[in-house]
Structure formats: structure tokens, C-alpha cells
C-alpha positions as CSV (number, residue, x, y, z in Angstrom):
1,M,-24.3,-15.1,21.0
2,K,-21.9,-16.8,23.5
3,K,-19.5,-17.1,20.0
4,I,-20.0,-13.3,18.9
5,I,-18.5,-12.4,21.5
6,V,-15.2,-15.2,22.1
7,I,-14.4,-14.2,18.8
8,L,-14.8,-11.0,18.6
9,T,-12.7,-10.7,21.7
10,I,-9.4,-13.4,19.9
11,F,-9.6,-10.8,16.8
12,S,-9.1,-7.4,19.7
13,L,-6.8,-9.7,21.1
14,L,-4.5,-10.5,17.4
15,S,-4.7,-7.2,16.6
16,F,-2.5,-6.2,19.7
17,V,-0.3,-8.7,19.4
18,S,0.0,-8.9,15.4
19,N,1.7,-4.3,16.3
20,D,4.9,-5.5,16.5
21,C,6.3,-2.8,14.9
22,K,8.5,0.3,15.5
23,K,10.6,2.7,13.9
24,L,14.2,2.0,12.6
25,N,17.5,3.0,14.8
26,D,20.0,5.3,13.7
27,G,21.8,3.1,10.8
28,N,23.5,0.6,7.6
29,Y,20.3,-1.8,6.4
30,K,20.1,-4.2,3.3
31,V,17.6,-4.7,1.9
32,E,15.6,-8.6,1.2
33,Y,13.5,-9.4,-0.7
34,D,10.4,-12.7,0.4
35,P,11.5,-16.0,-1.9
36,M,8.4,-14.4,-4.5
37,F,10.4,-10.9,-5.0
38,E,14.0,-11.7,-5.8
39,K,13.7,-10.8,-8.8
40,Y,13.4,-7.2,-7.7
41,P,16.6,-4.7,-8.0
42,S,18.4,-5.2,-4.9
43,F,19.3,-2.4,-1.6
44,S,20.2,-1.0,0.9
45,F,20.0,1.9,2.8
46,I,21.4,5.0,5.7
47,I,18.4,5.9,7.7
48,K,19.9,8.7,9.7
49,D,18.2,11.3,11.5
50,H,15.0,12.0,8.8
51,E,17.4,11.7,5.7
52,F,16.7,8.1,3.4
53,I,20.8,7.3,1.6
54,L,19.4,5.1,-1.1
55,K,22.4,3.2,-2.1
56,Q,21.5,0.7,-5.5
57,H,24.2,0.1,-8.0
58,D,26.3,2.8,-7.8
59,S,24.0,5.2,-7.3
60,I,23.7,7.0,-4.2
61,S,20.3,9.5,-3.5
62,N,19.7,11.5,-0.9
63,L,15.4,11.9,0.5
64,K,13.6,12.0,3.1
65,I,12.0,9.8,5.9
66,E,8.8,10.4,6.9
67,W,7.5,8.0,10.2
68,L,2.9,8.1,9.7
69,S,2.7,6.7,12.6
70,N,5.5,4.1,14.8
71,C,4.7,1.1,11.9
72,A,4.8,2.5,8.9
73,F,7.1,4.8,7.0
74,R,7.1,6.8,3.9
75,V,10.4,8.1,1.5
76,I,9.7,11.4,0.2
77,G,11.8,12.4,-2.2
78,F,11.5,8.7,-5.2
79,T,11.2,9.1,-8.9
80,Q,9.5,7.9,-11.5
81,P,11.8,5.0,-13.8
82,K,13.5,6.2,-16.8
83,E,12.9,2.9,-18.3
84,P,9.5,2.2,-20.4
85,L,6.6,1.5,-17.9
86,S,3.2,-0.7,-18.5
87,D,-0.4,1.2,-17.8
88,F,0.6,-1.1,-14.7
89,Q,3.4,0.6,-13.3
90,K,2.6,3.8,-14.2
91,G,-0.9,3.3,-12.3
92,F,1.5,2.7,-9.2
93,Y,3.5,5.8,-9.9
94,S,0.4,8.4,-11.0
95,S,-1.9,7.6,-7.8
96,G,-0.9,6.8,-4.1
97,K,1.9,7.1,-1.7
98,P,3.4,4.3,-1.8
99,Y,4.4,3.0,2.1
100,Y,6.4,1.0,4.5
101,E,4.5,-0.8,6.8
102,I,6.4,-2.6,9.1
103,T,5.3,-6.4,10.4
104,K,7.4,-7.4,12.7
105,V,11.1,-6.9,14.2
106,Q,13.1,-9.8,16.2
107,N,17.0,-8.2,16.7
108,D,18.6,-5.9,13.9
109,T,15.6,-8.0,11.0
110,T,12.7,-5.9,10.5
111,Y,9.8,-7.9,8.6
112,F,7.9,-5.4,6.1
113,I,5.2,-4.5,3.4
114,F,5.5,-1.7,0.5
115,R,1.5,-0.7,0.4
116,K,0.2,1.3,-3.1
117,N,-2.7,2.0,-0.2
118,L,-3.8,-1.3,2.4
119,H,-5.3,-3.6,-0.3
120,I,-2.0,-3.3,-3.1
121,Q,0.5,-4.7,-1.4
122,I,3.7,-3.5,-4.5
123,Y,6.3,-6.7,-2.7
124,S,7.8,-8.0,0.9
125,G,10.6,-8.9,2.8
126,K,13.2,-7.6,5.8
127,F,15.6,-5.5,6.3
128,I,18.5,-6.2,8.3
129,R,20.5,-3.8,10.2
130,T,24.4,-3.8,8.7
131,K,27.1,-3.7,10.6
132,N,29.5,-1.4,7.9
């Protein structure tokens, strides 16, 4: 019985300590993917109040940011890509609303997981605040 109480206490403390996150401040950010996702298309963005200005290739999109908590946000206004999609990719765009989960913050670097839901990860990496 003591072991169960100790284990539950440790898990409670770990979940309390692991919530090292906060909302992104207004500013310019670039995205660096984790190595397994490095071939994904690069992008950068600006956060200004509740606006999420996406810079990808030569295009700029003015979108909205919706904070779900200090540790999670959703970008409103993303559209489905126009290139042909596999059935698997179509599933991501047709159901649910993907969101970014902030997992850790260190100075100007914010680590994140882009999730379909609690169980499905689309990609992960870090947002790095730039001086632009």
C-alpha cells in the first residue's frame, strides 16, 4: 500500500512540475522541427494581439490565434492544402481541430507538439523568438 501511495505522489509531482509553459508573447517566431519532421515545409509567424500572421514561402496569411489554455492554442483560418492528399491526410483535415501544445519554455525557445488530439501527434519542434 505504501508503494502505491509513493507512486501516486511521484506522478502527481511530475505532472505539476512538467507544466512549464506559458502563452507566447507578441513577436516574430521561426519554427524548427524535431529531426524526424525536418522535411516538413518551413514557416515563420508573427503574433500580434490575437492575430497569427503566417509567413510560408512567399505568402503571408492573417489568421487568428485562440488560446485554449496557457499551454495550448489553435490557429483559426488554416485551409486544407490544394495539392492531392492521401486518404490518411484527408482524415486530418476533415475531422477535429488540430492544436499546438506548449511543453516547455526556455528563454526565447518554446517547445511544442502539434496535435490532432490527445493521442495523435502531427509534428513537434520549437518556436524560436527572433529579433526581426
